[in-house]
PDB file of N, CA, C and O in Angstrom, chain B, residues numbered from 101:
ATOM      1  N   MET B 101       0.679  -1.164  -0.004  1.00  0.00           N
ATOM      2  CA  MET B 101       0.005  -0.026   0.079  1.00  0.00           C
ATOM      3  C   MET B 101       0.790   1.140   0.190  1.00  0.00           C
ATOM      4  O   MET B 101       1.526   1.287   1.165  1.00  0.00           O
ATOM      5  N   SER B 102       0.692   2.198  -0.933  1.00  0.00           N
ATOM      6  CA  SER B 102       1.478   3.335  -0.852  1.00  0.00           C
ATOM      7  C   SER B 102       0.941   4.180   0.310  1.00  0.00           C
ATOM      8  O   SER B 102      -0.125   4.003   0.899  1.00  0.00           O
ATOM      9  N   GLY B 103       1.902   5.174   0.549  1.00  0.00           N
ATOM     10  CA  GLY B 103       2.052   5.993   1.632  1.00  0.00           C
ATOM     11  C   GLY B 103       0.484   6.777   1.429  1.00  0.00           C
ATOM     12  O   GLY B 103      -0.414   6.773   2.272  1.00  0.00           O
ATOM     13  N   PHE B 104       0.445   7.378   0.193  1.00  0.00           N
ATOM     14  CA  PHE B 104      -1.087   8.211  -0.054  1.00  0.00           C
ATOM     15  C   PHE B 104      -2.072   7.395   0.276  1.00  0.00           C
ATOM     16  O   PHE B 104      -3.020   7.941   0.841  1.00  0.00           O
ATOM     17  N   ASN B 105      -2.169   5.829   0.033  1.00  0.00           N
ATOM     18  CA  ASN B 105      -3.344   5.523   0.205  1.00  0.00           C
ATOM     19  C   ASN B 105      -3.560   5.030   1.612  1.00  0.00           C
ATOM     20  O   ASN B 105      -4.705   4.779   1.986  1.00  0.00           O
ATOM     21  N   LEU B 106      -2.479   4.870   2.451  1.00  0.00           N
ATOM     22  CA  LEU B 106      -2.491   4.527   3.836  1.00  0.00           C
ATOM     23  C   LEU B 106      -2.721   5.859   4.360  1.00  0.00           C
ATOM     24  O   LEU B 106      -3.430   5.804   5.366  1.00  0.00           O
ATOM     25  N   LEU B 107      -2.356   7.110   4.020  1.00  0.00           N
ATOM     26  CA  LEU B 107      -2.634   8.309   4.709  1.00  0.00           C
ATOM     27  C   LEU B 107      -4.328   8.600   4.399  1.00  0.00           C
ATOM     28  O   LEU B 107      -5.103   8.985   5.274  1.00  0.00           O
ATOM     29  N   HIS B 108      -4.705   8.336   3.006  1.00  0.00           N
ATOM     30  CA  HIS B 108      -6.108   8.555   3.089  1.00  0.00           C
ATOM     31  C   HIS B 108      -7.185   7.552   3.729  1.00  0.00           C
ATOM     32  O   HIS B 108      -8.318   7.973   3.963  1.00  0.00           O
ATOM     33  N   LEU B 109      -6.817   6.165   4.026  1.00  0.00           N
ATOM     34  CA  LEU B 109      -7.312   5.406   4.562  1.00  0.00           C
ATOM     35  C   LEU B 109      -7.430   5.872   5.965  1.00  0.00           C
ATOM     36  O   LEU B 109      -8.520   5.772   6.529  1.00  0.00           O
ATOM     37  N   ILE B 110      -6.424   6.362   6.567  1.00  0.00           N
ATOM     38  CA  ILE B 110      -6.219   6.755   8.310  1.00  0.00           C
ATOM     39  C   ILE B 110      -7.241   8.030   8.324  1.00  0.00           C
ATOM     40  O   ILE B 110      -8.193   8.019   9.104  1.00  0.00           O
ATOM     41  N   THR B 111      -7.019   9.122   7.443  1.00  0.00           N
ATOM     42  CA  THR B 111      -7.675  10.199   7.553  1.00  0.00           C
ATOM     43  C   THR B 111      -8.954  10.376   7.139  1.00  0.00           C
ATOM     44  O   THR B 111      -9.576  11.417   7.351  1.00  0.00           O
ATOM     45  N   ASN B 112      -9.592   9.014   6.303  1.00  0.00           N
ATOM     46  CA  ASN B 112     -11.037   9.144   6.135  1.00  0.00           C
ATOM     47  C   ASN B 112     -11.700   7.877   6.886  1.00  0.00           C
ATOM     48  O   ASN B 112     -12.806   7.426   6.588  1.00  0.00           O
ATOM     49  N   ALA B 113     -10.944   7.414   7.809  1.00  0.00           N
ATOM     50  CA  ALA B 113     -11.619   6.301   8.844  1.00  0.00           C
ATOM     51  C   ALA B 113     -12.722   6.874   9.673  1.00  0.00           C
ATOM     52  O   ALA B 113     -12.545   8.064   9.932  1.00  0.00           O
ATOM     53  N   LYS B 114     -13.696   6.401  10.105  1.00  0.00           N
ATOM     54  CA  LYS B 114     -14.671   6.883  10.868  1.00  0.00           C
ATOM     55  C   LYS B 114     -14.293   6.577  12.371  1.00  0.00           C
ATOM     56  O   LYS B 114     -13.763   5.507  12.672  1.00  0.00           O
ATOM     57  N   PRO B 115     -14.573   7.521  13.274  1.00  0.00           N
ATOM     58  CA  PRO B 115     -14.234   7.482  14.593  1.00  0.00           C
ATOM     59  C   PRO B 115     -14.801   6.540  15.355  1.00  0.00           C
ATOM     60  O   PRO B 115     -16.004   6.396  15.138  1.00  0.00           O
ATOM     61  N   VAL B 116     -14.342   5.862  16.163  1.00  0.00           N
ATOM     62  CA  VAL B 116     -14.796   4.950  17.195  1.00  0.00           C
ATOM     63  C   VAL B 116     -15.181   5.491  18.343  1.00  0.00           C
ATOM     64  O   VAL B 116     -14.233   6.047  18.897  1.00  0.00           O
ATOM     65  N   THR B 117     -16.292   5.567  18.999  1.00  0.00           N
ATOM     66  CA  THR B 117     -16.764   5.989  20.296  1.00  0.00           C
ATOM     67  C   THR B 117     -16.805   5.069  21.349  1.00  0.00           C
ATOM     68  O   THR B 117     -17.697   4.225  21.273  1.00  0.00           O
ATOM     69  N   LEU B 118     -15.971   5.023  22.422  1.00  0.00           N
ATOM     70  CA  LEU B 118     -16.173   4.052  23.446  1.00  0.00           C
ATOM     71  C   LEU B 118     -16.850   4.827  24.596  1.00  0.00           C
ATOM     72  O   LEU B 118     -16.375   5.855  25.078  1.00  0.00           O
ATOM     73  N   LYS B 119     -18.120   4.184  25.037  1.00  0.00           N
ATOM     74  CA  LYS B 119     -18.683   4.861  26.217  1.00  0.00           C
ATOM     75  C   LYS B 119     -18.422   4.334  27.321  1.00  0.00           C
ATOM     76  O   LYS B 119     -18.129   3.139  27.362  1.00  0.00           O
ATOM     77  N   PRO B 120     -18.465   5.054  28.382  1.00  0.00           N
ATOM     78  CA  PRO B 120     -17.774   4.687  29.762  1.00  0.00           C
ATOM     79  C   PRO B 120     -18.879   3.621  30.411  1.00  0.00           C
ATOM     80  O   PRO B 120     -20.088   3.777  30.239  1.00  0.00           O
ATOM     81  N   CYS B 121     -18.421   2.723  31.036  1.00  0.00           N
ATOM     82  CA  CYS B 121     -19.144   1.726  31.459  1.00  0.00           C
ATOM     83  C   CYS B 121     -20.461   1.893  32.334  1.00  0.00           C
ATOM     84  O   CYS B 121     -21.255   0.998  32.625  1.00  0.00           O
ATOM     85  N   GLY B 122     -20.514   3.135  32.663  1.00  0.00           N
ATOM     86  CA  GLY B 122     -21.813   3.509  33.352  1.00  0.00           C
ATOM     87  C   GLY B 122     -21.885   3.340  34.843  1.00  0.00           C
ATOM     88  O   GLY B 122     -22.844   3.810  35.457  1.00  0.00           O
ATOM     89  N   LEU B 123     -20.788   2.604  35.542  1.00  0.00           N
ATOM     90  CA  LEU B 123     -20.987   2.582  36.781  1.00  0.00           C
ATOM     91  C   LEU B 123     -20.690   3.781  37.498  1.00  0.00           C
ATOM     92  O   LEU B 123     -19.990   4.578  36.874  1.00  0.00           O
ATOM     93  N   PRO B 124     -21.035   4.108  38.627  1.00  0.00           N
ATOM     94  CA  PRO B 124     -20.610   5.394  39.410  1.00  0.00           C
ATOM     95  C   PRO B 124     -19.030   5.578  39.587  1.00  0.00           C
ATOM     96  O   PRO B 124     -18.306   4.618  39.853  1.00  0.00           O
ATOM     97  N   SER B 125     -18.629   6.661  39.449  1.00  0.00           N
ATOM     98  CA  SER B 125     -17.087   7.088  39.564  1.00  0.00           C
ATOM     99  C   SER B 125     -16.818   6.345  40.879  1.00  0.00           C
ATOM    100  O   SER B 125     -17.604   6.280  41.824  1.00  0.00           O
ATOM    101  N   GLY B 126     -15.748   5.861  40.816  1.00  0.00           N
ATOM    102  CA  GLY B 126     -15.011   5.072  41.957  1.00  0.00           C
ATOM    103  C   GLY B 126     -15.673   3.673  42.471  1.00  0.00           C
ATOM    104  O   GLY B 126     -15.485   3.196  43.590  1.00  0.00           O
ATOM    105  N   THR B 127     -16.405   3.158  41.540  1.00  0.00           N
ATOM    106  CA  THR B 127     -17.115   1.812  41.880  1.00  0.00           C
ATOM    107  C   THR B 127     -15.852   0.785  42.126  1.00  0.00           C
ATOM    108  O   THR B 127     -15.779  -0.017  43.057  1.00  0.00           O
ATOM    109  N   CYS B 128     -14.955   0.968  41.175  1.00  0.00           N
ATOM    110  CA  CYS B 128     -14.059  -0.105  41.304  1.00  0.00           C
ATOM    111  C   CYS B 128     -12.732   0.411  41.721  1.00  0.00           C
ATOM    112  O   CYS B 128     -11.874  -0.459  41.870  1.00  0.00           O
ATOM    113  N   ARG B 129     -12.406   1.545  41.924  1.00  0.00           N
ATOM    114  CA  ARG B 129     -11.178   1.871  42.653  1.00  0.00           C
ATOM    115  C   ARG B 129     -11.447   2.527  43.682  1.00  0.00           C
ATOM    116  O   ARG B 129     -11.743   3.709  43.506  1.00  0.00           O
ATOM    117  N   THR B 130     -11.434   2.044  44.932  1.00  0.00           N
ATOM    118  CA  THR B 130     -11.235   2.423  46.259  1.00  0.00           C
ATOM    119  C   THR B 130     -10.055   2.400  46.882  1.00  0.00           C
ATOM    120  O   THR B 130      -9.226   1.754  46.242  1.00  0.00           O
ATOM    121  N   LYS B 131      -9.598   2.916  48.019  1.00  0.00           N
ATOM    122  CA  LYS B 131      -8.355   2.687  48.764  1.00  0.00           C
ATOM    123  C   LYS B 131      -8.121   1.273  48.879  1.00  0.00           C
ATOM    124  O   LYS B 131      -7.009   0.766  48.729  1.00  0.00           O
ATOM    125  N   LYS B 132      -9.388   0.507  49.199  1.00  0.00           N
ATOM    126  CA  LYS B 132      -9.205  -0.871  49.857  1.00  0.00           C
ATOM    127  C   LYS B 132      -9.172  -1.562  48.739  1.00  0.00           C
ATOM    128  O   LYS B 132      -8.759  -2.696  48.977  1.00  0.00           O
ATOM    129  N   THR B 133      -9.452  -1.376  47.474  1.00  0.00           N
ATOM    130  CA  THR B 133      -9.564  -2.279  46.334  1.00  0.00           C
ATOM    131  C   THR B 133      -8.573  -1.702  45.129  1.00  0.00           C
ATOM    132  O   THR B 133      -8.573  -2.326  44.068  1.00  0.00           O
ATOM    133  N   TRP B 134      -7.845  -0.691  45.247  1.00  0.00           N
ATOM    134  CA  TRP B 134      -7.115  -0.517  44.052  1.00  0.00           C
ATOM    135  C   TRP B 134      -5.792   0.379  44.529  1.00  0.00           C
ATOM    136  O   TRP B 134      -6.071   1.216  45.388  1.00  0.00           O
ATOM    137  N   PRO B 135      -4.699   0.346  44.201  1.00  0.00           N
ATOM    138  CA  PRO B 135      -4.422  -0.817  43.141  1.00  0.00           C
ATOM    139  C   PRO B 135      -4.484  -2.080  43.561  1.00  0.00           C
ATOM    140  O   PRO B 135      -4.119  -2.347  44.706  1.00  0.00           O
ATOM    141  N   LYS B 136      -4.875  -2.890  42.853  1.00  0.00           N
ATOM    142  CA  LYS B 136      -4.595  -4.357  43.181  1.00  0.00           C
ATOM    143  C   LYS B 136      -3.227  -4.760  42.601  1.00  0.00           C
ATOM    144  O   LYS B 136      -2.757  -4.172  41.627  1.00  0.00           O
ATOM    145  N   SER B 137      -2.614  -5.753  43.205  1.00  0.00           N
ATOM    146  CA  SER B 137      -1.564  -6.064  43.031  1.00  0.00           C
ATOM    147  C   SER B 137      -1.131  -7.685  42.814  1.00  0.00           C
ATOM    148  O   SER B 137      -1.369  -8.423  43.770  1.00  0.00           O
ATOM    149  N   PHE B 138      -0.660  -8.137  41.902  1.00  0.00           N
ATOM    150  CA  PHE B 138      -0.479  -9.594  41.580  1.00  0.00           C
ATOM    151  C   PHE B 138       0.868 -10.079  41.284  1.00  0.00           C
ATOM    152  O   PHE B 138       1.593  -9.339  40.619  1.00  0.00           O
ATOM    153  N   SER B 139       1.214 -10.960  41.591  1.00  0.00           N
ATOM    154  CA  SER B 139       2.715 -11.283  41.634  1.00  0.00           C
ATOM    155  C   SER B 139       2.928 -11.582  40.125  1.00  0.00           C
ATOM    156  O   SER B 139       1.901 -11.794  39.481  1.00  0.00           O
ATOM    157  N   GLN B 140       3.892 -11.620  39.593  1.00  0.00           N
ATOM    158  CA  GLN B 140       4.311 -11.966  38.266  1.00  0.00           C
ATOM    159  C   GLN B 140       4.261 -13.550  37.941  1.00  0.00           C
ATOM    160  O   GLN B 140       3.941 -13.937  36.817  1.00  0.00           O
ATOM    161  N   GLU B 141       4.550 -14.321  38.840  1.00  0.00           N
ATOM    162  CA  GLU B 141       4.159 -15.706  38.837  1.00  0.00           C
ATOM    163  C   GLU B 141       2.611 -16.117  38.820  1.00  0.00           C
ATOM    164  O   GLU B 141       2.209 -17.034  38.105  1.00  0.00           O
ATOM    165  N   GLU B 142       1.798 -15.397  39.633  1.00  0.00           N
ATOM    166  CA  GLU B 142       0.435 -15.311  39.319  1.00  0.00           C
ATOM    167  C   GLU B 142      -0.084 -15.169  38.056  1.00  0.00           C
ATOM    168  O   GLU B 142      -0.819 -16.001  37.524  1.00  0.00           O
ATOM    169  N   LEU B 143       0.337 -13.969  37.481  1.00  0.00           N
ATOM    170  CA  LEU B 143      -0.301 -13.236  36.168  1.00  0.00           C
ATOM    171  C   LEU B 143       0.151 -14.341  35.099  1.00  0.00           C
ATOM    172  O   LEU B 143      -0.621 -14.721  34.219  1.00  0.00           O
ATOM    173  N   LYS B 144       1.567 -14.869  35.250  1.00  0.00           N
ATOM    174  CA  LYS B 144       1.934 -15.936  34.226  1.00  0.00           C
ATOM    175  C   LYS B 144       1.104 -16.961  34.101  1.00  0.00           C
ATOM    176  O   LYS B 144       0.873 -17.398  32.974  1.00  0.00           O
ATOM    177  N   LYS B 145       0.523 -17.511  35.201  1.00  0.00           N
ATOM    178  CA  LYS B 145      -0.169 -18.732  35.516  1.00  0.00           C
ATOM    179  C   LYS B 145      -1.414 -18.289  34.724  1.00  0.00           C
ATOM    180  O   LYS B 145      -1.742 -19.019  33.789  1.00  0.00           O
ATOM    181  N   ARG B 146      -2.105 -17.256  34.958  1.00  0.00           N
ATOM    182  CA  ARG B 146      -3.643 -16.882  34.739  1.00  0.00           C
ATOM    183  C   ARG B 146      -3.746 -16.087  33.499  1.00  0.00           C
ATOM    184  O   ARG B 146      -4.885 -15.878  33.081  1.00  0.00           O
ATOM    185  N   LEU B 147      -2.774 -15.623  32.862  1.00  0.00           N
ATOM    186  CA  LEU B 147      -2.892 -14.772  31.582  1.00  0.00           C
ATOM    187  C   LEU B 147      -2.370 -15.744  30.359  1.00  0.00           C
ATOM    188  O   LEU B 147      -1.575 -16.656  30.588  1.00  0.00           O
ATOM    189  N   SER B 148      -2.854 -15.489  29.114  1.00  0.00           N
ATOM    190  CA  SER B 148      -2.025 -16.176  28.063  1.00  0.00           C
ATOM    191  C   SER B 148      -0.682 -15.348  27.869  1.00  0.00           C
ATOM    192  O   SER B 148      -0.500 -14.285  28.463  1.00  0.00           O
ATOM    193  N   PRO B 149       0.272 -15.920  26.973  1.00  0.00           N
ATOM    194  CA  PRO B 149       1.313 -15.218  26.607  1.00  0.00           C
ATOM    195  C   PRO B 149       1.204 -13.874  26.392  1.00  0.00           C
ATOM    196  O   PRO B 149       1.687 -12.987  27.096  1.00  0.00           O
ATOM    197  N   ILE B 150       0.412 -13.723  25.178  1.00  0.00           N
ATOM    198  CA  ILE B 150      -0.023 -12.335  24.701  1.00  0.00           C
ATOM    199  C   ILE B 150      -0.618 -11.554  25.596  1.00  0.00           C
ATOM    200  O   ILE B 150      -0.278 -10.371  25.644  1.00  0.00           O
ATOM    201  N   GLN B 151      -1.533 -12.013  26.402  1.00  0.00           N
ATOM    202  CA  GLN B 151      -2.290 -11.115  27.740  1.00  0.00           C
ATOM    203  C   GLN B 151      -0.909 -10.479  28.399  1.00  0.00           C
ATOM    204  O   GLN B 151      -0.783  -9.254  28.394  1.00  0.00           O
ATOM    205  N   PHE B 152       0.033 -11.242  28.915  1.00  0.00           N
ATOM    206  CA  PHE B 152       0.938 -11.160  29.948  1.00  0.00           C
ATOM    207  C   PHE B 152       1.798 -10.025  29.082  1.00  0.00           C
ATOM    208  O   PHE B 152       2.015  -8.928  29.596  1.00  0.00           O
ATOM    209  N   HIS B 153       2.224 -10.305  27.891  1.00  0.00           N
ATOM    210  CA  HIS B 153       3.225  -9.495  27.022  1.00  0.00           C
ATOM    211  C   HIS B 153       2.655  -8.234  27.124  1.00  0.00           C
ATOM    212  O   HIS B 153       3.400  -7.360  27.566  1.00  0.00           O
ATOM    213  N   VAL B 154       1.146  -7.813  26.727  1.00  0.00           N
ATOM    214  CA  VAL B 154       0.554  -6.709  26.468  1.00  0.00           C
ATOM    215  C   VAL B 154       0.377  -5.896  27.846  1.00  0.00           C
ATOM    216  O   VAL B 154       0.729  -4.716  27.826  1.00  0.00           O
ATOM    217  N   THR B 155      -0.117  -6.408  28.990  1.00  0.00           N
ATOM    218  CA  THR B 155      -0.291  -5.935  29.984  1.00  0.00           C
ATOM    219  C   THR B 155       0.631  -5.722  30.888  1.00  0.00           C
ATOM    220  O   THR B 155       0.379  -4.893  31.762  1.00  0.00           O
ATOM    221  N   GLN B 156       1.932  -6.424  30.898  1.00  0.00           N
ATOM    222  CA  GLN B 156       2.875  -6.425  31.942  1.00  0.00           C
ATOM    223  C   GLN B 156       4.279  -5.708  31.154  1.00  0.00           C
ATOM    224  O   GLN B 156       5.028  -4.930  31.743  1.00  0.00           O
ATOM    225  N   GLU B 157       4.436  -6.072  29.930  1.00  0.00           N
ATOM    226  CA  GLU B 157       5.864  -5.737  29.404  1.00  0.00           C
ATOM    227  C   GLU B 157       5.397  -4.670  28.360  1.00  0.00           C
ATOM    228  O   GLU B 157       6.039  -4.701  27.311  1.00  0.00           O
ATOM    229  N   ARG B 158       4.480  -3.803  28.433  1.00  0.00           N
ATOM    230  CA  ARG B 158       4.365  -2.612  27.231  1.00  0.00           C
ATOM    231  C   ARG B 158       4.239  -3.345  26.002  1.00  0.00           C
ATOM    232  O   ARG B 158       4.633  -2.597  25.108  1.00  0.00           O
ATOM    233  N   GLY B 159       3.824  -4.615  25.459  1.00  0.00           N
ATOM    234  CA  GLY B 159       3.743  -5.020  24.332  1.00  0.00           C
ATOM    235  C   GLY B 159       2.535  -4.683  23.572  1.00  0.00           C
ATOM    236  O   GLY B 159       1.648  -3.990  24.071  1.00  0.00           O
ATOM    237  N   THR B 160       2.470  -5.159  22.359  1.00  0.00           N
ATOM    238  CA  THR B 160       1.175  -4.673  21.409  1.00  0.00           C
ATOM    239  C   THR B 160       0.736  -6.099  20.766  1.00  0.00           C
ATOM    240  O   THR B 160       1.407  -7.127  20.678  1.00  0.00           O
ATOM    241  N   GLU B 161      -0.362  -5.891  20.417  1.00  0.00           N
ATOM    242  CA  GLU B 161      -0.902  -7.072  19.489  1.00  0.00           C
ATOM    243  C   GLU B 161      -0.570  -6.545  18.101  1.00  0.00           C
ATOM    244  O   GLU B 161      -0.485  -5.361  17.777  1.00  0.00           O
ATOM    245  N   SER B 162      -0.378  -7.732  17.253  1.00  0.00           N
ATOM    246  CA  SER B 162      -0.466  -7.360  15.891  1.00  0.00           C
ATOM    247  C   SER B 162      -1.663  -6.489  15.283  1.00  0.00           C
ATOM    248  O   SER B 162      -2.810  -6.816  15.587  1.00  0.00           O
ATOM    249  N   ALA B 163      -1.489  -5.601  14.596  1.00  0.00           N
ATOM    250  CA  ALA B 163      -2.666  -4.832  14.087  1.00  0.00           C
ATOM    251  C   ALA B 163      -3.866  -5.742  13.241  1.00  0.00           C
ATOM    252  O   ALA B 163      -3.579  -6.451  12.276  1.00  0.00           O
ATOM    253  N   PHE B 164      -4.989  -5.617  13.677  1.00  0.00           N
ATOM    254  CA  PHE B 164      -6.240  -6.183  13.193  1.00  0.00           C
ATOM    255  C   PHE B 164      -6.026  -7.789  13.140  1.00  0.00           C
ATOM    256  O   PHE B 164      -6.475  -8.483  12.228  1.00  0.00           O
ATOM    257  N   ARG B 165      -5.333  -8.252  14.160  1.00  0.00           N
ATOM    258  CA  ARG B 165      -5.311  -9.560  14.464  1.00  0.00           C
ATOM    259  C   ARG B 165      -5.789 -10.115  15.888  1.00  0.00           C
ATOM    260  O   ARG B 165      -5.628 -11.282  16.244  1.00  0.00           O
ATOM    261  N   GLY B 166      -6.328  -9.230  16.561  1.00  0.00           N
ATOM    262  CA  GLY B 166      -6.867  -9.532  17.955  1.00  0.00           C
ATOM    263  C   GLY B 166      -8.189 -10.546  17.930  1.00  0.00           C
ATOM    264  O   GLY B 166      -8.859 -10.832  16.938  1.00  0.00           O
ATOM    265  N   GLU B 167      -8.322 -10.871  18.890  1.00  0.00           N
ATOM    266  CA  GLU B 167      -9.550 -11.654  18.971  1.00  0.00           C
ATOM    267  C   GLU B 167     -10.757 -10.903  18.983  1.00  0.00           C
ATOM    268  O   GLU B 167     -11.778 -11.583  18.876  1.00  0.00           O
ATOM    269  N   TYR B 168     -10.886  -9.784  19.076  1.00  0.00           N
ATOM    270  CA  TYR B 168     -11.875  -8.792  19.363  1.00  0.00           C
ATOM    271  C   TYR B 168     -11.893  -7.624  18.290  1.00  0.00           C
ATOM    272  O   TYR B 168     -12.479  -6.552  18.437  1.00  0.00           O
ATOM    273  N   THR B 169     -11.225  -7.976  17.297  1.00  0.00           N
ATOM    274  CA  THR B 169     -11.038  -6.953  15.875  1.00  0.00           C
ATOM    275  C   THR B 169     -12.477  -6.863  15.436  1.00  0.00           C
ATOM    276  O   THR B 169     -12.988  -5.744  15.413  1.00  0.00           O
ATOM    277  N   GLU B 170     -13.142  -7.849  15.107  1.00  0.00           N
ATOM    278  CA  GLU B 170     -14.533  -7.817  14.605  1.00  0.00           C
ATOM    279  C   GLU B 170     -15.587  -8.236  15.294  1.00  0.00           C
ATOM    280  O   GLU B 170     -16.593  -8.734  14.789  1.00  0.00           O
ATOM    281  N   TYR B 171     -15.346  -8.002  16.760  1.00  0.00           N
ATOM    282  CA  TYR B 171     -16.287  -8.351  17.752  1.00  0.00           C
ATOM    283  C   TYR B 171     -17.239  -7.154  17.789  1.00  0.00           C
ATOM    284  O   TYR B 171     -16.780  -6.016  17.686  1.00  0.00           O
ATOM    285  N   LYS B 172     -18.623  -7.386  17.939  1.00  0.00           N
ATOM    286  CA  LYS B 172     -19.551  -6.156  17.601  1.00  0.00           C
ATOM    287  C   LYS B 172     -20.695  -6.324  18.676  1.00  0.00           C
ATOM    288  O   LYS B 172     -21.714  -5.634  18.638  1.00  0.00           O
ATOM    289  N   GLU B 173     -20.451  -7.332  19.681  1.00  0.00           N
ATOM    290  CA  GLU B 173     -21.529  -7.671  20.604  1.00  0.00           C
ATOM    291  C   GLU B 173     -21.815  -6.465  21.862  1.00  0.00           C
ATOM    292  O   GLU B 173     -20.899  -5.808  22.356  1.00  0.00           O
ATOM    293  N   ASP B 174     -22.915  -6.363  22.160  1.00  0.00           N
ATOM    294  CA  ASP B 174     -23.040  -5.538  23.451  1.00  0.00           C
ATOM    295  C   ASP B 174     -22.505  -6.120  24.476  1.00  0.00           C
ATOM    296  O   ASP B 174     -22.319  -7.337  24.499  1.00  0.00           O
ATOM    297  N   GLY B 175     -22.154  -5.235  25.566  1.00  0.00           N
ATOM    298  CA  GLY B 175     -21.737  -5.882  27.056  1.00  0.00           C
ATOM    299  C   GLY B 175     -20.611  -4.864  27.308  1.00  0.00           C
ATOM    300  O   GLY B 175     -20.080  -4.044  26.559  1.00  0.00           O
ATOM    301  N   ILE B 176     -20.425  -5.167  28.552  1.00  0.00           N
ATOM    302  CA  ILE B 176     -19.257  -4.476  29.254  1.00  0.00           C
ATOM    303  C   ILE B 176     -17.842  -5.176  29.169  1.00  0.00           C
ATOM    304  O   ILE B 176     -17.740  -6.383  29.386  1.00  0.00           O
ATOM    305  N   TYR B 177     -16.762  -4.396  28.850  1.00  0.00           N
ATOM    306  CA  TYR B 177     -15.540  -4.869  28.341  1.00  0.00           C
ATOM    307  C   TYR B 177     -14.924  -4.762  29.702  1.00  0.00           C
ATOM    308  O   TYR B 177     -15.239  -3.787  30.385  1.00  0.00           O
ATOM    309  N   THR B 178     -14.004  -5.731  30.227  1.00  0.00           N
ATOM    310  CA  THR B 178     -13.363  -5.612  31.435  1.00  0.00           C
ATOM    311  C   THR B 178     -11.735  -5.828  31.381  1.00  0.00           C
ATOM    312  O   THR B 178     -11.296  -6.509  30.455  1.00  0.00           O
ATOM    313  N   CYS B 179     -11.016  -5.388  32.143  1.00  0.00           N
ATOM    314  CA  CYS B 179      -9.677  -5.391  32.271  1.00  0.00           C
ATOM    315  C   CYS B 179      -9.245  -6.936  32.403  1.00  0.00           C
ATOM    316  O   CYS B 179      -9.518  -7.491  33.467  1.00  0.00           O
ATOM    317  N   VAL B 180      -8.642  -7.610  31.476  1.00  0.00           N
ATOM    318  CA  VAL B 180      -8.109  -9.039  32.084  1.00  0.00           C
ATOM    319  C   VAL B 180      -7.195  -9.335  33.075  1.00  0.00           C
ATOM    320  O   VAL B 180      -6.798 -10.473  33.328  1.00  0.00           O
ATOM    321  N   VAL B 181      -6.849  -8.298  33.652  1.00  0.00           N
ATOM    322  CA  VAL B 181      -5.805  -8.507  34.831  1.00  0.00           C
ATOM    323  C   VAL B 181      -6.756  -8.261  36.189  1.00  0.00           C
ATOM    324  O   VAL B 181      -6.772  -9.031  37.150  1.00  0.00           O
ATOM    325  N   CYS B 182      -7.335  -7.358  36.105  1.00  0.00           N
ATOM    326  CA  CYS B 182      -8.184  -7.119  37.643  1.00  0.00           C
ATOM    327  C   CYS B 182      -9.438  -7.254  37.599  1.00  0.00           C
ATOM    328  O   CYS B 182     -10.027  -7.608  38.620  1.00  0.00           O
ATOM    329  N   GLY B 183     -10.173  -6.991  36.348  1.00  0.00           N
ATOM    330  CA  GLY B 183     -11.797  -7.197  36.198  1.00  0.00           C
ATOM    331  C   GLY B 183     -12.401  -6.086  36.037  1.00  0.00           C
ATOM    332  O   GLY B 183     -13.551  -6.091  35.598  1.00  0.00           O
ATOM    333  N   ALA B 184     -11.787  -4.964  36.341  1.00  0.00           N
ATOM    334  CA  ALA B 184     -12.519  -3.589  36.384  1.00  0.00           C
ATOM    335  C   ALA B 184     -13.176  -3.301  34.869  1.00  0.00           C
ATOM    336  O   ALA B 184     -12.638  -3.465  33.774  1.00  0.00           O
ATOM    337  N   PRO B 185     -14.492  -2.827  35.174  1.00  0.00           N
ATOM    338  CA  PRO B 185     -15.080  -2.554  33.930  1.00  0.00           C
ATOM    339  C   PRO B 185     -14.432  -1.227  33.107  1.00  0.00           C
ATOM    340  O   PRO B 185     -14.164  -0.165  33.671  1.00  0.00           O
ATOM    341  N   LEU B 186     -14.239  -1.476  31.729  1.00  0.00           N
ATOM    342  CA  LEU B 186     -13.506  -0.513  30.958  1.00  0.00           C
ATOM    343  C   LEU B 186     -14.408   0.476  30.288  1.00  0.00           C
ATOM    344  O   LEU B 186     -14.343   1.698  30.429  1.00  0.00           O
ATOM    345  N   PHE B 187     -15.263  -0.191  29.538  1.00  0.00           N
ATOM    346  CA  PHE B 187     -16.187   0.541  28.493  1.00  0.00           C
ATOM    347  C   PHE B 187     -17.350  -0.615  28.051  1.00  0.00           C
ATOM    348  O   PHE B 187     -17.138  -1.825  28.144  1.00  0.00           O
ATOM    349  N   LYS B 188     -18.514  -0.073  27.593  1.00  0.00           N
ATOM    350  CA  LYS B 188     -19.312  -0.814  27.021  1.00  0.00           C
ATOM    351  C   LYS B 188     -20.041  -0.272  25.798  1.00  0.00           C
ATOM    352  O   LYS B 188     -20.847  -0.980  25.196  1.00  0.00           O
TER     353      LYS B 188
END
């Protein structure tokens, strides 16, 4: 793809709006519950290799290859590490 075509694709893309989860502010993050801490060993057991890489090592997924790239279902999306609601 040429640079022009890529720029055209990027500049003409429709914006995606993510709605907040709708829970009252501070529902998930209180002094008693946040920040949650997990040992690296616990996370390595609980998360897939790509989840661990992205959430703990500042990694990224390959573009347009993620499990939810084409997923359009309604629902609340949550953090894979702590379970906090992110958006719906």
